[in-house]
C-alpha positions, 0 to 999 in steps of 0.5 A: 385095119383092113382083113379078109376073114374066112370062116371054114364052111358056111350054111351050105357047106362051102367056105365063107370069105369075105373082107371086114376091119379090126375095130378094137384089138388086143394081144389076145384078141379083137372086136371085128366088123365081119361080112357074115355071121358066125355062131359063137364057139366057131373058129375063123382065119384072119388074114392081117391085109398089111403084114400078110399074116394069118391066124386062127381066131375062136368066135366068143361074141356076136352081134346083130346085123348093122345098118350096113349089114356087116357084124359085129365079132368078139374073137380070141386069138388061138396062137398069139404072136407079138405082132400079128396086128402090127402094134406094139402094145406098152408092156412090149417095151419092158423085159420082164426078166429085168423088170424086178416084178418078182422083187414087188411081191413076197416069197411064200415058203411053205 
């Protein structure tokens, strides 16, 4: 999935922007193939090229440079939405209020 990845400030104080793509995604984060290195803990903005939606992520893992000159970033989304990746995750098909999950666990009274 093609993405535009933006880091607010590069080493020279200017914003970094480049094209990358998602290798793996979940509702809470992703593993990205990114055109630049950014430190763990930094924030980046990711634009999903298909939906044109943009979200802020925190970098939680960084890999060494790959043979193609790209980096892998492990990121977590800061403000999740159900449809940022345009993927329907398995638990979205069941309504939690109607799932009966609360009946599967005993009630604890104090």
